[in-house]
N, CA, C and O atoms as CSV, one atom per row, in Angstrom:
chain,resi,resn,atom,element,x,y,z
A,1,MET,N,N,17.975,15.277,108.294
A,1,MET,CA,C,18.532,16.791,107.716
A,1,MET,C,C,18.424,17.130,106.489
A,1,MET,O,O,18.785,16.255,105.702
A,2,LEU,N,N,18.013,18.199,105.989
A,2,LEU,CA,C,18.428,18.840,104.742
A,2,LEU,C,C,19.332,18.818,103.863
A,2,LEU,O,O,20.387,19.381,104.157
A,3,VAL,N,N,19.219,18.220,102.629
A,3,VAL,CA,C,20.037,18.115,101.461
A,3,VAL,C,C,19.499,18.384,100.540
A,3,VAL,O,O,18.356,17.987,100.312
A,4,VAL,N,N,20.298,19.277,99.604
A,4,VAL,CA,C,19.780,19.289,98.259
A,4,VAL,C,C,20.082,18.652,97.174
A,4,VAL,O,O,21.280,18.572,96.901
A,5,VAL,N,N,19.126,18.053,96.299
A,5,VAL,CA,C,19.394,17.154,95.332
A,5,VAL,C,C,19.126,17.651,94.174
A,5,VAL,O,O,17.942,17.884,93.934
A,6,ASN,N,N,19.931,17.884,93.365
A,6,ASN,CA,C,19.174,18.411,91.932
A,6,ASN,C,C,18.385,19.963,92.308
A,6,ASN,O,O,17.344,20.330,91.762
A,7,ARG,N,N,19.037,20.648,93.216
A,7,ARG,CA,C,18.066,21.803,93.678
A,7,ARG,C,C,17.199,21.599,93.917
A,7,ARG,O,O,16.487,22.529,93.538
A,8,ARG,N,N,16.455,20.619,94.544
A,8,ARG,CA,C,15.301,20.453,95.330
A,8,ARG,C,C,15.684,19.981,96.624
A,8,ARG,O,O,16.512,19.070,96.634
A,9,GLU,N,N,15.121,20.544,98.067
A,9,GLU,CA,C,15.523,20.320,99.247
A,9,GLU,C,C,15.047,18.692,99.477
A,9,GLU,O,O,14.033,18.227,98.955
A,10,GLU,N,N,15.701,18.142,100.101
A,10,GLU,CA,C,15.420,16.582,100.332
A,10,GLU,C,C,15.712,16.586,101.872
A,10,GLU,O,O,16.732,17.095,102.337
A,11,ASN,N,N,14.543,15.856,102.786
A,11,ASN,CA,C,14.772,15.435,104.152
A,11,ASN,C,C,15.416,14.377,104.518
A,11,ASN,O,O,14.640,13.625,105.108
A,12,LEU,N,N,16.219,14.053,104.466
A,12,LEU,CA,C,17.185,12.961,104.614
A,12,LEU,C,C,17.530,12.239,106.249
A,12,LEU,O,O,18.134,12.962,107.041
A,13,PRO,N,N,17.168,10.964,106.654
A,13,PRO,CA,C,17.889,10.560,107.884
A,13,PRO,C,C,19.264,11.201,108.027
A,13,PRO,O,O,20.023,11.535,107.117
A,14,GLU,N,N,19.441,11.309,109.354
A,14,GLU,CA,C,20.669,11.602,110.132
A,14,GLU,C,C,22.207,10.370,109.790
A,14,GLU,O,O,22.298,9.217,110.211
A,15,GLY,N,N,23.098,11.028,109.031
A,15,GLY,CA,C,24.079,9.941,109.056
A,15,GLY,C,C,23.718,9.015,107.354
A,15,GLY,O,O,24.488,8.201,106.845
A,16,MET,N,N,22.637,9.365,106.892
A,16,MET,CA,C,22.858,8.384,105.766
A,16,MET,C,C,23.862,8.389,104.637
A,16,MET,O,O,24.109,9.508,104.188
A,17,SER,N,N,24.452,7.427,104.121
A,17,SER,CA,C,25.400,7.215,102.914
A,17,SER,C,C,25.123,7.635,101.724
A,17,SER,O,O,23.968,7.562,101.304
A,18,LEU,N,N,26.107,8.134,100.993
A,18,LEU,CA,C,25.613,8.451,99.481
A,18,LEU,C,C,25.034,7.278,99.028
A,18,LEU,O,O,24.078,7.392,98.261
A,19,ALA,N,N,25.568,5.733,99.471
A,19,ALA,CA,C,25.371,4.859,99.363
A,19,ALA,C,C,24.045,4.065,98.964
A,19,ALA,O,O,23.527,3.519,97.989
A,20,GLU,N,N,23.758,4.394,100.620
A,20,GLU,CA,C,22.191,4.311,100.894
A,20,GLU,C,C,21.012,5.419,100.388
A,20,GLU,O,O,19.791,5.316,100.278
A,21,PHE,N,N,21.834,6.384,100.166
A,21,PHE,CA,C,21.095,7.513,99.453
A,21,PHE,C,C,20.468,6.791,97.928
A,21,PHE,O,O,19.312,6.693,97.514
A,22,ILE,N,N,21.562,6.429,97.437
A,22,ILE,CA,C,21.307,5.502,95.826
A,22,ILE,C,C,20.452,4.864,95.830
A,22,ILE,O,O,19.523,5.224,95.105
A,23,GLY,N,N,20.297,3.684,96.569
A,23,GLY,CA,C,19.536,2.299,97.156
A,23,GLY,C,C,18.176,2.917,97.192
A,23,GLY,O,O,17.264,2.719,96.390
A,24,SER,N,N,18.175,3.647,98.175
A,24,SER,CA,C,16.730,4.469,98.620
A,24,SER,C,C,16.188,4.775,97.361
A,24,SER,O,O,14.983,4.528,97.312
A,25,LYS,N,N,16.814,5.367,96.011
A,25,LYS,CA,C,16.306,6.096,94.862
A,25,LYS,C,C,16.339,4.884,93.918
A,25,LYS,O,O,16.212,5.033,92.703
A,26,GLY,N,N,16.493,3.797,94.437
A,26,GLY,CA,C,16.614,2.841,93.235
A,26,GLY,C,C,17.554,2.892,92.119
A,26,GLY,O,O,17.488,2.112,91.170
A,27,LEU,N,N,18.536,3.925,92.249
A,27,LEU,CA,C,19.611,4.191,91.195
A,27,LEU,C,C,20.683,3.376,90.834
A,27,LEU,O,O,21.453,3.204,91.778
A,28,GLU,N,N,20.932,2.943,90.039
A,28,GLU,CA,C,22.314,2.170,89.598
A,28,GLU,C,C,23.395,2.994,89.289
A,28,GLU,O,O,23.439,3.841,88.397
A,29,PRO,N,N,24.351,2.657,90.165
A,29,PRO,CA,C,25.578,3.784,90.335
A,29,PRO,C,C,26.071,4.058,89.261
A,29,PRO,O,O,26.575,5.171,89.111
A,30,GLY,N,N,26.062,2.975,88.057
A,30,GLY,CA,C,27.167,2.749,87.037
A,30,GLY,C,C,26.466,3.838,85.855
A,30,GLY,O,O,26.957,4.221,84.793
A,31,GLU,N,N,25.238,4.142,86.426
A,31,GLU,CA,C,24.561,4.597,85.056
A,31,GLU,C,C,24.554,6.303,85.273
A,31,GLU,O,O,24.265,7.147,84.424
A,32,PHE,N,N,24.917,6.494,86.514
A,32,PHE,CA,C,24.677,8.415,86.954
A,32,PHE,C,C,26.388,8.714,87.302
A,32,PHE,O,O,27.265,7.854,87.385
A,33,ILE,N,N,26.526,10.081,87.456
A,33,ILE,CA,C,27.570,10.517,87.944
A,33,ILE,C,C,27.076,11.495,89.209
A,33,ILE,O,O,26.050,12.174,89.175
A,34,PHE,N,N,27.892,11.440,90.190
A,34,PHE,CA,C,27.180,12.190,91.838
A,34,PHE,C,C,28.521,13.164,91.944
A,34,PHE,O,O,29.738,12.990,92.021
A,35,ILE,N,N,27.508,14.410,91.900
A,35,ILE,CA,C,28.624,15.138,92.198
A,35,ILE,C,C,28.121,15.979,93.940
A,35,ILE,O,O,27.051,16.499,94.256
A,36,LEU,N,N,29.154,15.833,94.589
A,36,LEU,CA,C,28.699,16.356,95.637
A,36,LEU,C,C,29.588,18.007,96.200
A,36,LEU,O,O,30.816,18.040,96.277
A,37,ASN,N,N,28.927,18.936,96.454
A,37,ASN,CA,C,29.539,20.127,96.944
A,37,ASN,C,C,30.728,20.419,95.955
A,37,ASN,O,O,31.893,20.765,96.148
A,38,GLU,N,N,29.851,20.097,94.601
A,38,GLU,CA,C,31.052,20.862,93.474
A,38,GLU,C,C,32.210,19.576,93.391
A,38,GLU,O,O,33.303,19.800,92.872
A,39,PHE,N,N,31.968,18.596,93.789
A,39,PHE,CA,C,33.488,17.454,93.680
A,39,PHE,C,C,32.669,16.243,92.787
A,39,PHE,O,O,31.520,15.944,93.114
A,40,VAL,N,N,33.249,15.670,91.804
A,40,VAL,CA,C,32.953,14.514,91.326
A,40,VAL,C,C,33.134,13.281,92.163
A,40,VAL,O,O,34.085,13.096,92.923
A,41,ILE,N,N,32.422,12.691,92.014
A,41,ILE,CA,C,32.433,11.279,93.428
A,41,ILE,C,C,32.642,10.028,92.497
A,41,ILE,O,O,31.868,9.589,91.647
A,42,GLU,N,N,33.862,9.571,92.864
A,42,GLU,CA,C,34.518,8.380,91.821
A,42,GLU,C,C,33.641,7.303,92.451
A,42,GLU,O,O,33.291,7.426,93.625
A,43,ARG,N,N,33.156,5.924,91.490
A,43,ARG,CA,C,32.803,4.878,91.904
A,43,ARG,C,C,33.001,4.496,93.307
A,43,ARG,O,O,32.149,4.148,94.125
A,44,GLU,N,N,34.067,4.600,93.424
A,44,GLU,CA,C,34.952,3.570,94.193
A,44,GLU,C,C,34.415,4.250,95.877
A,44,GLU,O,O,34.249,3.587,96.901
A,45,GLN,N,N,34.252,5.639,95.714
A,45,GLN,CA,C,33.964,6.298,97.080
A,45,GLN,C,C,32.811,6.555,97.432
A,45,GLN,O,O,32.686,7.381,98.337
A,46,VAL,N,N,31.568,5.926,96.828
A,46,VAL,CA,C,30.203,6.219,97.082
A,46,VAL,C,C,30.142,5.303,98.612
A,46,VAL,O,O,30.023,6.080,99.559
A,47,GLY,N,N,30.182,4.254,98.911
A,47,GLY,CA,C,30.109,3.691,100.010
A,47,GLY,C,C,30.705,4.299,101.515
A,47,GLY,O,O,30.313,3.972,102.635
A,48,SER,N,N,31.668,5.188,101.201
A,48,SER,CA,C,32.306,5.666,102.517
A,48,SER,C,C,32.168,7.181,102.251
A,48,SER,O,O,33.162,7.832,102.573
A,49,ILE,N,N,31.266,7.783,101.794
A,49,ILE,CA,C,30.723,9.238,101.950
A,49,ILE,C,C,29.569,8.927,102.826
A,49,ILE,O,O,28.835,7.963,102.608
A,50,ILE,N,N,29.402,9.789,103.869
A,50,ILE,CA,C,28.323,9.949,104.412
A,50,ILE,C,C,27.596,11.332,104.450
A,50,ILE,O,O,28.039,12.150,105.256
A,51,LEU,N,N,26.697,11.633,103.796
A,51,LEU,CA,C,26.049,13.319,103.388
A,51,LEU,C,C,25.363,13.870,104.933
A,51,LEU,O,O,24.710,13.278,105.792
A,52,LYS,N,N,25.964,15.595,104.786
A,52,LYS,CA,C,25.773,15.612,105.956
A,52,LYS,C,C,24.703,17.084,105.738
A,52,LYS,O,O,24.594,17.589,104.620
A,53,GLU,N,N,23.996,17.631,106.909
A,53,GLU,CA,C,23.380,18.989,106.586
A,53,GLU,C,C,23.652,19.590,105.581
A,53,GLU,O,O,24.870,19.591,105.403
A,54,ASN,N,N,22.863,20.342,104.487
A,54,ASN,CA,C,23.104,21.220,103.621
A,54,ASN,C,C,24.028,20.939,102.574
A,54,ASN,O,O,24.381,21.852,101.827
A,55,ASP,N,N,24.514,19.627,102.417
A,55,ASP,CA,C,25.342,19.268,101.406
A,55,ASP,C,C,24.352,19.396,99.877
A,55,ASP,O,O,23.133,19.231,99.925
A,56,ARG,N,N,24.846,19.607,98.991
A,56,ARG,CA,C,24.474,19.750,97.481
A,56,ARG,C,C,24.924,18.724,96.964
A,56,ARG,O,O,26.135,18.501,96.952
A,57,LEU,N,N,24.203,18.060,96.538
A,57,LEU,CA,C,24.278,16.915,95.712
A,57,LEU,C,C,23.317,16.918,94.283
A,57,LEU,O,O,22.099,17.085,94.214
A,58,GLU,N,N,24.270,16.681,93.195
A,58,GLU,CA,C,23.818,16.710,91.741
A,58,GLU,C,C,23.964,14.940,91.274
A,58,GLU,O,O,24.980,14.247,91.230
A,59,VAL,N,N,22.600,14.597,90.980
A,59,VAL,CA,C,22.664,13.100,90.554
A,59,VAL,C,C,22.443,13.664,88.813
A,59,VAL,O,O,21.513,14.416,88.523
A,60,LEU,N,N,23.385,13.193,87.838
A,60,LEU,CA,C,23.170,12.971,86.251
A,60,LEU,C,C,23.402,11.741,85.464
A,60,LEU,O,O,24.382,11.003,85.363
A,61,ARG,N,N,22.274,11.731,84.958
A,61,ARG,CA,C,22.321,10.483,84.298
A,61,ARG,C,C,23.675,10.716,83.090
A,61,ARG,O,O,24.012,11.716,82.455
A,62,PHE,N,N,24.139,9.535,83.121
A,62,PHE,CA,C,25.415,9.432,82.166
A,62,PHE,C,C,24.887,8.886,80.970
A,62,PHE,O,O,24.260,7.830,81.057
A,63,VAL,N,N,25.047,9.465,79.794
A,63,VAL,CA,C,24.380,8.907,78.722
A,63,VAL,C,C,25.597,8.968,77.385
A,63,VAL,O,O,26.246,9.939,76.996
A,64,GLY,N,N,25.601,7.919,77.018
A,64,GLY,CA,C,26.835,7.503,76.003
A,64,GLY,C,C,26.032,7.436,74.590
A,64,GLY,O,O,24.806,7.346,74.520
A,65,GLY,N,N,26.876,7.492,73.521
A,65,GLY,CA,C,26.210,7.860,72.265
A,65,GLY,C,C,27.385,7.629,71.234
A,65,GLY,O,O,28.587,7.611,71.501
A,66,GLY,N,N,26.568,7.394,69.553
A,66,GLY,CA,C,28.136,7.244,69.268
A,66,GLY,C,C,27.401,7.941,67.550
A,66,GLY,O,O,28.151,8.145,66.596
């Protein structure tokens, strides 16, 4: 299935969860913000979200500073 990730089309397996996607990319969930179809995804929701054809996912690195 095609999913747009950071404005690039990616072909992902049908039924892939957001958690599986994050793991496949080697990302640490606590270091990123995930926006799916213009909605910010809470960390607790990551495991329950199944990606669908034509979803739009933005993966943004959380940067803190002082």
